N, C-alpha and C positions, 0 to 999 in steps of 0.2 A: 504494500500500500504506500503510495507516494507520501502521504501525510503522517506516516509513522503510527505508533501505537495510540497516540492521543487522538487519531482520526477514527478509531474504532467506536463509533457512536451509533446506537440503534435508530432505525427509521421510526418516526412517530406519526402514524397516520399518513396524512398527505404532506408532512414536512420532512424533506429529505436532508440529511446532513451533507454538506458540500463535499465531504471526503469520499463519497461514493463515485465521484466523477474523476477521471484521470486527466490532469491538466497537460499532460505531455501528448501532443497529437502530431500527426504528419503535416508537413508544410507544403506538400505537393499542390501546385496550382493555386495557392492562397496568396492574396495580395491585401495586406492590412496596412492602411496608410494613416488613418486618423486614430491616434493613440490618446485615450482619455486618461488623465491622471486624477480625475474625480469620477467616481462611478456614475454612469448614466442612470442606472436603475435606482440608485440612492437619491440622485437629484430629482427623479420623477416623483418621489414622495413629497416634494416641496413645491410641485408645479401648481399653477392656478387652474381655473376652469378651462382656459385655452391651451393648457399644456405647456405653459411658459414659466421659467424661473427668472427672478430679477438678478441681473449680473451687474455687479459693482466693479468698475474699472479703477485701477490704482491712479490713473492719470485724471479721472473725472468721477470721483465717488459721489458727487452730488447729482449725477445724471445716470441712474441705473437703466440698463437696457433689458427689456423682456426678450428672452431667447428660449428656444427649445433646448432641453438638456443635451441633446446630441450635438448642438452647435456651440457648446462652450466647455471650458475645462479640459481642453485637449491641445496637443501639438502634433503636427504631422511627423511621423516616424520617430517619435520621442523615445520609444523603447527599442528601436532597430539596432542591429549589430552587424558590423562588417564581417564577412566570411573569409577565411584564409585563402580559399580558392577564387575569390572574386564575388561580387554581388553582396547582398545583405539579407539577413533574416528579420522578418517584420512582425512575427506573431507570438514568439515564445512567452514574453511577459504578459501579453494580453490573455493568453491561454491560462497563465497562472492565476490571474484574477477571476477568470470566467466562471469557474465552479461556484464561487461565493456569490457572484452576481446572479447566476442562474436560479439559485434557491432563495434569493432575497425577497421577491414578491410573496411567495407562500409563507415565508418566515414572518413578514410584516402582518399578513392577514391573521396568522395564528396569534401574534402578539396583541393585535387589536381585539381578538376574541378572549384575551386574558388567559391564554393557555400557558402551561409550563411543561418543559421537558428538556432532557439533555440535548436533543437536536436543536431546539430553539436557542439555548445558551451557546452551543457550539457555533451556530451560524452567525449569531450576533458578534461573538468574539472574532470570527473570521472577517466580517465586515470591518470591525474595529481595527484589525491587523492590516488589511490592505489600505484603509484610510490613512494609516500612519506610514506605510511602506512605499506606496507607489507614487508619492508626491515629489515635486522638485526639491522641497525642503530636505528630504531624506538624502538625495544625491548631494546637495550642497553641504550637509553635515558630514557625510562620508568624505567629500573632497577636502574639507577643513581638517578632518582627522588624519587623512593621508598626508596632507601638507605638513601638519604639525609633527607627524612621525618622521618625515624626511628631514625636516629642519633639525629635530632633536638628534637624529642619527649622525648628521653631518657635523653638528657641534661636538658630539662625543668623539668622532674621528679626529676632529681638529685638536681637541684637548689632549689626546693620547699620541698625536703626531702621526696618524695613519691616514690622513686625508689624501685621496687619489689626486694625482697631478692635474687632471682636468678640472678639479674643483678648488685648487689652491688659490686661484684668483678671487674666490669668494670668501676667503678667510676673514673672519671678523664681521661678516655681513649676513650671516645665516638667519638673523632675526628679521631682516628687511628685504633680502634679495627675492625677486619674484620667483614663484614656484609654479610650474605647470603640472596639473594632474590629468592623467589619461581618463577621459570621460567613459571609456569602456570599462574601466575598473569600478567606477561608481555605479554603473548600470548593473554589472555582475553582482555587486554587493547587495543589490535590492533583494535578490532571491534568498541570500543568507539572512538578511534582515527580516524578511517575511517569516522564515522558519524559526529564527531565534526569538523574535517578539511574540509570535504565535505560541511557541512552546512556553514562554514565560507566562502568558495569559492563562493557559490551561493549568500550569503548575500552581498559579496563585488561586485558582479555583473560582473565577468569576462566574456568577450565575445571573439569570434574568429573574427579577422580583416584581411582583405587583402589589401595590398598596391597597389592601382590602379593608382598611380601617377608615374612620372619619377624621383621622389626624393627618394633616398635610405635612410633608417633609420637603426639605430643600433638595432640588435636583439641578442638573446642568446638562446642556447638550455638548459640553466640552469636558468629557470625563477626565479626571486627574487621579493618578495613582502614584503615591510617594512611598518609596521603600529604600532600604540601605543596600546598595549594590555590593557591599563587601561581604554580606551574608551569603551562605550557600543557597542555591535556588530553593530547595525544599524547606529552608528555615526562614525565608523572607515573610514578613508580616506587613501587608500593605495598608496604608491609610487611603481610603477611596472616596471620591466624590461620585455618586452614582449617575448613570445616564438618565435623562428625562424620558418619560413615556408619554407619547401624544396620542 
């Protein structure tokens, strides 16, 4: 099973856990150009009666544009990778997100009916994982980490007198000299991020809850989990702000 032991979740009626789908598919004859970094099926849940969402542009936040979900939150060939023998592969990462997007509508319907099951919690955690993983901010963060790692390694080599001749001209400048990061590396790191963050979610034991009391409680559509990363995975105790239910 692609998703490992944590993907062994029973089917609950008409709610299928996304792990029953294989995200690794043949690319023969497939041309995928428009790569969304925000899930279309997720955005559709916020669409108005005309099927539009309000898009706020950074350059003109005071003038939102109504757009169909498929017409926003994407970049052409954003997840594409160059192939060693020439050409490029355009679908691998879209396929990785697809199983979670496929089961999202049935998951939302079950949540609206106030149902509870392992499959529901599993699918919600899956959507939470790709919402974190597939976005440009993830690649930017990975690029910054790779840059910091390279700077640190060069400074250590300089301190112990082992700096390669081609880097000696940058001696004393490793805090400021421009560093280029291969964008292919940041893209490949997305898959590891997907698996690592997803594994952490399941180890922490997140679950879907419904408030069946008359007592209101504070929720947020931007869930926050704080924990000590120095602790072993199985020993971590999170402080959680729960996701709102609409």
